[in-house]
C-alpha positions as CSV (number, residue, x, y, z in Angstrom):
1,M,1.7,-10.1,-67.0
2,E,1.4,-9.5,-63.1
3,L,2.0,-11.5,-60.0
4,N,-0.7,-11.0,-57.2
5,G,-1.6,-7.4,-58.6
6,V,1.9,-6.2,-58.6
7,G,4.5,-6.0,-61.7
8,W,7.4,-8.0,-62.1
9,L,9.7,-5.3,-61.0
10,A,7.4,-4.9,-57.7
11,A,7.6,-8.5,-57.5
12,I,11.2,-8.2,-57.2
13,I,11.7,-5.8,-54.9
14,I,8.9,-7.0,-52.5
15,G,9.9,-10.6,-53.1
16,G,13.7,-9.7,-51.7
17,L,12.4,-7.7,-48.8
18,A,9.9,-10.8,-48.0
19,G,12.9,-13.2,-48.4
20,W,14.9,-11.0,-46.3
21,L,12.0,-10.9,-43.6
22,A,11.9,-14.6,-43.7
23,E,15.5,-15.0,-43.4
24,K,15.8,-12.9,-40.3
25,V,12.7,-14.5,-38.6
26,M,13.8,-17.9,-39.4
27,K,17.4,-17.4,-38.7
28,S,19.1,-18.6,-41.9
29,D,21.7,-16.8,-44.0
30,M,20.8,-17.1,-47.8
31,G,22.0,-13.9,-49.4
32,L,20.3,-11.1,-51.7
33,L,19.4,-13.2,-54.6
34,M,18.0,-16.3,-52.7
35,N,16.3,-13.9,-50.5
36,I,14.4,-12.7,-54.0
37,L,13.7,-15.9,-55.3
38,L,12.3,-17.2,-51.6
39,G,10.0,-14.3,-51.5
40,I,8.7,-14.6,-55.0
41,A,8.4,-18.2,-54.9
42,G,7.1,-18.2,-51.6
43,A,4.1,-15.6,-52.5
44,V,3.4,-18.1,-55.7
45,V,3.5,-21.8,-53.6
46,L,1.3,-19.9,-50.6
47,N,-0.9,-18.8,-53.2
48,A,-1.3,-21.9,-54.9
49,L,-1.4,-24.0,-51.4
50,L,-4.5,-21.7,-50.5
51,A,-6.2,-22.4,-53.7
52,L,-5.9,-25.7,-53.7
53,L,-7.3,-25.6,-49.6
54,G,-10.2,-23.5,-51.2
55,I,-9.4,-20.6,-49.1
56,G,-9.7,-17.0,-50.8
57,I,-6.1,-15.3,-51.8
58,L,-5.2,-12.9,-49.3
59,G,-5.6,-10.2,-51.7
60,T,-4.2,-8.1,-54.3
61,G,-1.4,-5.2,-54.2
62,W,2.0,-5.1,-52.8
63,I,0.8,-5.4,-49.0
64,A,-0.9,-8.7,-49.8
65,Y,2.2,-10.0,-51.9
66,L,4.8,-9.1,-49.0
67,I,2.6,-11.2,-46.4
68,T,2.3,-14.0,-48.5
69,G,5.8,-13.6,-49.7
70,F,7.1,-13.7,-46.2
71,I,4.9,-16.8,-45.1
72,G,5.7,-18.6,-48.1
73,A,9.4,-18.0,-47.9
74,C,9.2,-19.2,-43.9
75,L,7.3,-22.3,-45.2
76,L,10.1,-22.8,-48.0
77,I,12.8,-22.5,-45.6
78,F,10.9,-24.6,-43.0
79,V,10.5,-27.6,-45.3
80,V,14.0,-27.2,-46.8
81,R,15.4,-27.8,-43.4
82,L,13.0,-30.8,-42.6
83,V,14.5,-32.4,-45.8
84,R,18.0,-32.0,-45.3
85,G,18.6,-31.2,-41.5
86,R,19.2,-27.8,-39.8
87,T,22.6,-26.3,-40.5
């Protein structure tokens, strides 16, 4: 099974990088495992949101996965802050 044109191992590595970038931009302190999870979940969530809005997926491959993972992780961090307040 592939995620947005990348395999599972690449998804973990790229997801970790996307989560780390989101962590730096959003000024949060998550840790390595949470960065990986945020990057992967962020890419999945953003792709689902774009599909619901009828907007084409940003593409396939590791660059598209990195971009969607980064944007999606930033959105997830933002939503969590809205729900529980900024700490």
